[in-house]
N, C-alpha and C positions, 0 to 999 in steps of 0.2 A: 436227654433231648437237647439240653443247652449246648452240649458239645457238638452236636450235628447240625444245629440250626433249624431243626424241624419243629413244627408247632405240635403241641399235644392237644389236638382238637378231637372232641367226641363227635363222631359222625353218625352213630347209630345207637341211641339210648336203649331201644328195645333189645338189641343184640347184647349190650352190656348187662342189662337186667337178667336176661336168660342165662348168660355165662356165669354170673354171680350166683344164680339160684342152683346151678348144676351140682356143686359139692354139697349143698344143703339137702337136695333131693337124694343124693347117694347116702348121706348120713341118716336121713329120716326113713326112706323107703327100703333101703338095703341094710340098714343098721350097721353100716361099716364105720367103725370108730377109729380106724387107723389114720393117724394124722398124715402120714406119707401118702396114702391113697387119696385122701381128701385134698391135700396140697397139689397132687398131680392132676386131679380133676379140675381144680381151680386153674392151674396153669394151662392145661390143654383147652379148657373151655374159653378162657380169655384170649389165648393166642389164636384160636380158630375162629373166634367171633368177628374179628376185624372191626371192632367197634370204634377204634380210633383211626385217625387219618394216617398216623405213623407211630412206630414204637410199640406195636401190639405185643410182641414177644418179650420186649424189655419190661413193659408194664406187667405182663403176666408173671414174669420171673420175680419182680419186686413184690407183687401181691402174694404169690406163693410163699416167698421168703418171710414176709410179714405175718402171714397166716401161721406158718410153722413156729415162728418166734412168739407170737401171741398165745400159742398153746403150750408154751414152756419148753419147746424143743429147739435144737440148733440145726442149721444146715451146714454140713461139712462136706464140701465138694473137693475131690482130688485136684491138685494143681499139677497137671502133667502136660507135656508137649506144647503145641501152639495154642492151647486153650487156656493158658495161664492168666490172660488179661482179665477175664471175668467169668462168672458162672453161666452167663447166657450162652456161650458157645458150647459148653458142656451139655446144657439142657437142650439146646436146639438139635443136637445129634439124636435125641430120642424122638424127635418129630412129634406126632400127635398120639403116640402110643402111650397111654397113661399107665399101663402095667409096667412097661420098661422104665418109665419116668418114676413111678412110685418106688420101684426097687432102688433107683438111684437116690431118691430122697431118704429112703429107709436105711441105706447102707452106711450113712454117716454117723 
C-alpha cells in the first residue's frame, strides 16, 4: 500500500468478520482439513468481501500466505511470463474460483 500511496482503511468490519469466518466454517462443518482449500477460501472470501477501501486482493493474498506458513507449509508459485513481479497476478487469474485457486496453492 505504501508503494501506491493508497490508505489501508477498513470500511466494512462486518464484511471482514464474515470473510474471516468462512474458512473456519469450511473446516468445522465440511471437515475439510486441506490447508490449500482453506487458504483458497480465505483468499476468495477476503478478496470478494471488499472490506477495505483499497488493496483487498493484496491483503487477501498476504493473509492466505500467512495462513499457509502458520500451518507449516510453504507457498511456491511458478514465476513465468509477465507475472514474475509478485504472486498477486498469478492468484488474480483464478478469480473467485476457490477450487482452481486451491489446486494452485496445493501444486507447490
